[in-house]
C-alpha positions as CSV (number, residue, x, y, z in Angstrom):
1,X,-9.2,-41.9,21.6
2,X,-6.4,-42.3,19.2
3,X,-5.6,-38.1,18.9
4,X,-4.4,-38.0,15.6
5,X,-7.7,-36.3,13.8
6,X,-6.5,-32.5,13.5
7,X,-9.4,-30.2,15.4
8,X,-8.5,-26.5,15.3
9,X,-10.1,-23.9,17.4
10,X,-10.5,-20.4,17.1
11,X,-12.2,-18.5,19.6
12,X,-13.3,-15.0,18.0
13,X,-16.3,-14.6,20.6
14,X,-14.5,-12.8,23.7
15,X,-15.6,-15.1,25.8
16,X,-13.6,-17.4,28.2
17,X,-13.7,-21.0,27.0
18,X,-12.2,-24.2,27.9
19,X,-10.5,-24.8,24.0
20,X,-8.5,-27.8,25.0
21,X,-11.7,-29.6,26.5
22,X,-13.8,-28.7,23.2
23,X,-11.3,-30.2,20.9
24,X,-11.1,-33.3,23.2
25,X,-14.9,-33.6,22.5
26,X,-14.3,-33.3,18.9
27,X,-11.7,-36.1,19.2
28,X,-13.9,-38.4,20.5
29,X,-16.7,-37.8,18.2
30,X,-15.1,-37.9,15.3
31,X,-12.9,-41.1,16.0
32,X,-16.1,-42.7,17.8
33,X,-17.9,-42.6,14.4
34,X,-15.0,-43.9,12.8
35,X,-13.9,-40.8,10.6
36,X,-11.1,-41.4,9.1
37,X,-7.8,-40.0,11.2
38,X,-6.2,-37.8,9.0
39,X,-9.4,-35.7,8.7
40,X,-9.3,-31.8,9.5
41,X,-12.0,-30.0,11.6
42,X,-12.4,-26.4,12.3
43,X,-14.1,-25.1,15.4
44,X,-14.6,-21.5,15.0
45,X,-16.3,-19.2,18.2
46,X,-18.2,-16.1,17.4
47,X,-20.2,-13.6,19.3
48,X,-23.6,-12.6,18.8
49,X,-23.3,-10.3,15.8
50,X,-21.1,-12.4,14.2
51,X,-23.1,-15.1,14.6
52,X,-26.7,-13.2,13.2
53,X,-24.5,-12.0,10.1
54,X,-23.9,-16.0,9.5
55,X,-27.5,-17.1,10.3
56,X,-29.4,-14.4,8.2
57,X,-26.6,-14.9,5.3
58,X,-26.9,-18.4,5.0
59,X,-30.0,-19.5,6.6
60,X,-32.2,-16.2,5.9
61,X,-33.0,-16.5,9.4
62,X,-32.6,-13.2,11.4
63,X,-30.6,-12.9,15.3
64,X,-27.7,-15.4,16.7
65,X,-28.1,-19.1,16.9
66,X,-26.4,-22.0,19.0
67,X,-24.6,-23.7,16.3
68,X,-24.2,-23.9,12.5
69,X,-22.3,-26.4,10.5
70,X,-20.6,-25.9,7.2
71,X,-19.4,-29.2,5.5
72,X,-16.8,-29.4,2.9
73,X,-15.9,-32.6,1.9
74,X,-18.5,-35.5,1.8
75,X,-17.3,-37.3,4.0
76,X,-19.5,-40.3,5.7
77,X,-18.8,-42.7,8.5
78,X,-18.9,-46.2,7.5
79,X,-22.6,-47.3,7.3
80,X,-24.7,-46.0,10.4
81,X,-27.5,-48.2,11.6
82,X,-30.5,-45.5,11.1
83,X,-28.8,-42.8,9.4
84,X,-30.5,-41.4,6.0
85,X,-30.5,-43.4,2.8
86,X,-27.7,-41.1,0.9
87,X,-25.5,-41.9,3.8
88,X,-22.4,-44.2,2.8
89,X,-23.2,-48.1,2.5
90,X,-20.8,-50.8,3.9
91,X,-19.2,-51.5,0.4
92,X,-18.2,-48.4,0.0
93,X,-14.4,-47.3,0.6
94,X,-13.3,-45.9,3.8
95,X,-13.4,-42.0,2.9
96,X,-10.0,-40.3,2.5
97,X,-8.6,-37.7,4.7
98,X,-9.6,-33.8,3.7
99,X,-11.3,-31.0,5.8
100,X,-14.8,-32.2,6.9
101,X,-15.8,-28.7,7.7
102,X,-16.6,-25.6,10.0
103,X,-19.0,-26.0,13.0
104,X,-19.5,-22.5,14.7
105,X,-20.5,-22.1,18.2
106,X,-22.0,-18.8,19.8
107,X,-21.1,-18.9,23.3
108,X,-23.1,-16.1,24.4
109,X,-26.0,-17.9,23.3
110,X,-24.9,-21.8,24.5
111,X,-24.7,-19.2,28.1
112,X,-28.5,-18.6,27.5
113,X,-29.2,-21.7,27.2
114,X,-27.0,-23.4,29.7
115,X,-28.8,-21.6,32.1
116,X,-32.6,-22.8,30.9
117,X,-31.3,-25.8,31.5
118,X,-29.5,-25.5,34.7
119,X,-26.0,-27.2,33.6
120,X,-22.3,-25.8,32.7
121,X,-21.5,-23.7,29.9
122,X,-19.1,-25.5,28.7
123,X,-21.5,-29.0,28.7
124,X,-23.6,-27.1,26.6
125,X,-20.7,-26.1,24.5
126,X,-19.5,-29.5,24.3
127,X,-23.4,-30.8,23.4
128,X,-23.6,-28.2,20.6
129,X,-19.9,-28.9,19.1
130,X,-21.0,-32.7,19.2
131,X,-24.3,-31.7,17.4
132,X,-22.7,-29.8,14.8
133,X,-20.0,-32.6,14.1
134,X,-22.9,-34.7,13.4
135,X,-24.5,-32.8,10.8
136,X,-21.3,-32.6,8.8
137,X,-21.7,-36.2,8.9
138,X,-25.1,-36.1,7.5
139,X,-27.3,-36.4,10.4
140,X,-30.2,-34.4,10.4
141,X,-33.7,-33.9,12.7
142,X,-35.9,-32.5,10.1
143,X,-38.5,-35.4,10.8
144,X,-39.2,-37.7,14.1
145,X,-37.7,-40.7,13.1
146,X,-33.9,-38.2,11.8
147,X,-34.9,-36.5,15.1
148,X,-34.6,-40.0,17.3
149,X,-31.4,-41.3,15.5
150,X,-29.5,-38.0,15.9
151,X,-30.7,-37.0,19.4
152,X,-30.2,-40.9,20.4
153,X,-26.5,-40.6,19.2
154,X,-25.4,-37.0,20.1
155,X,-26.3,-38.6,23.7
156,X,-24.7,-41.5,23.5
157,X,-21.3,-40.2,22.0
158,X,-21.4,-37.7,25.1
159,X,-22.1,-40.0,27.9
160,X,-19.3,-42.0,26.6
161,X,-17.0,-38.8,26.1
162,X,-18.3,-37.8,30.2
163,X,-17.3,-41.4,31.4
164,X,-13.8,-41.7,29.7
165,X,-13.0,-38.0,30.6
166,X,-14.0,-38.8,34.9
167,X,-12.2,-41.7,34.3
168,X,-9.3,-41.1,33.6
169,X,-8.7,-39.0,36.9
170,X,-6.0,-35.8,36.9
171,X,-3.0,-35.8,35.9
172,X,0.0,-36.7,38.8
173,X,-3.0,-37.6,41.5
174,X,-1.8,-40.8,42.2
175,X,0.1,-41.4,45.7
176,X,3.9,-41.8,46.0
177,X,5.4,-44.9,45.0
178,X,5.2,-47.5,47.4
179,X,2.4,-46.8,49.5
180,X,0.2,-50.1,49.7
181,X,-3.1,-51.3,51.1
182,X,-5.9,-49.7,51.9
183,X,-6.5,-46.2,52.4
184,X,-5.9,-45.0,56.3
185,X,-4.1,-48.5,56.8
186,X,-1.1,-48.7,59.6
187,X,2.2,-50.9,58.3
188,X,5.9,-51.2,60.1
189,X,6.9,-48.3,58.3
190,X,4.1,-45.9,59.3
191,X,0.4,-45.3,58.2
192,X,0.1,-45.8,54.4
193,X,-1.0,-43.0,52.4
194,X,-4.5,-42.7,51.6
195,X,-5.7,-43.5,48.0
196,X,-6.1,-40.5,45.6
197,X,-9.2,-39.0,44.6
198,X,-10.3,-39.4,41.6
199,X,-11.6,-36.3,39.3
200,X,-12.3,-34.9,35.9
201,X,-9.5,-35.6,33.3
202,X,-7.1,-32.4,32.9
203,X,-7.6,-31.1,29.0
204,X,-4.9,-31.9,26.5
205,X,-3.8,-29.1,24.7
206,X,-5.6,-27.7,21.5
207,X,-4.1,-26.1,18.8
208,X,-5.2,-23.1,17.7
209,X,-6.3,-22.0,14.0
210,X,-7.1,-19.2,11.9
211,X,-10.8,-18.7,11.2
212,X,-12.4,-17.6,8.1
213,X,-11.6,-14.1,7.6
214,X,-14.6,-12.1,9.3
215,X,-16.4,-15.2,10.6
216,X,-17.3,-16.2,6.6
217,X,-17.9,-19.7,6.2
218,X,-16.3,-21.2,3.4
219,X,-17.0,-20.3,-0.2
220,X,-19.3,-22.8,-1.7
221,X,-20.4,-24.4,1.8
222,X,-24.1,-24.5,2.6
223,X,-24.6,-24.8,6.3
224,X,-26.7,-27.9,7.6
225,X,-29.7,-26.3,10.1
226,X,-28.9,-23.8,12.7
227,X,-31.0,-25.8,15.2
228,X,-29.5,-26.1,18.4
229,X,-30.5,-29.7,19.9
230,X,-32.6,-28.2,22.2
C-alpha cells in the first residue's frame, strides 16, 4: 500500500471500533483500484437513530441500514473489466485528486449482521467499508451481472487485504539479532532463540476527521444505495 491516500475516520456511533484498521483497509482498496493517491475519503460511523434518519431522508426507506455511500467528485478507476458502461475508459486521463465521497457505516447494524454471519464485527465493518467504496467508484448490484462483478471484486479485495495484513506479522516480533539456525537448535554458545510466531499486523494510526454536522450527507450528494453485501 502506498499510504498516501487520505482516509478520515469519524466515529460518532458510541461503539468501540478499530479505526486504524478501517483506514488501512480503505487505503488498500483505493490503492488496488488505482485511484489517484492524493484522493480523500471520509468514513463516518453513526448510531442507529442517525443512520435511520439518513436512510429515510436519502433513500425513502425506514429504519437503519448497514452502509450508505455519498459520492462527491466523479472519480473512476482506470478501465475495470465488467464495469458499467458509464465507467471511465482506458483512453480517458487519470482522475485528478479530490474528495471521493463519504461512506457512512452503522456499527450496531454491522454487529447484528456479524452475529448472523458468525464472524467478527470488525471483519463485517471492513467488508461494509469496502462495499461502500466500490459504490463510490461506480459499482452497483442492481442486476445479476452487476452483482456478480461487484461482489466478486469485493471478495478479491478483502482476501488480498487479509493476506497482506496477516503476512506482515506484529511489529517487533522478530527474535534478537544474531539468533540464527532452526528453532530449538543448540550451538556452541547455547540454545538458539526460537523463531518468533507470526500474527496479525498491528494497525497503523488513522487520522481523525470531522464528520458532516448532525451526520448529514454532503450537499448535492446522492447515496449510491444502502444495501449491505449480504
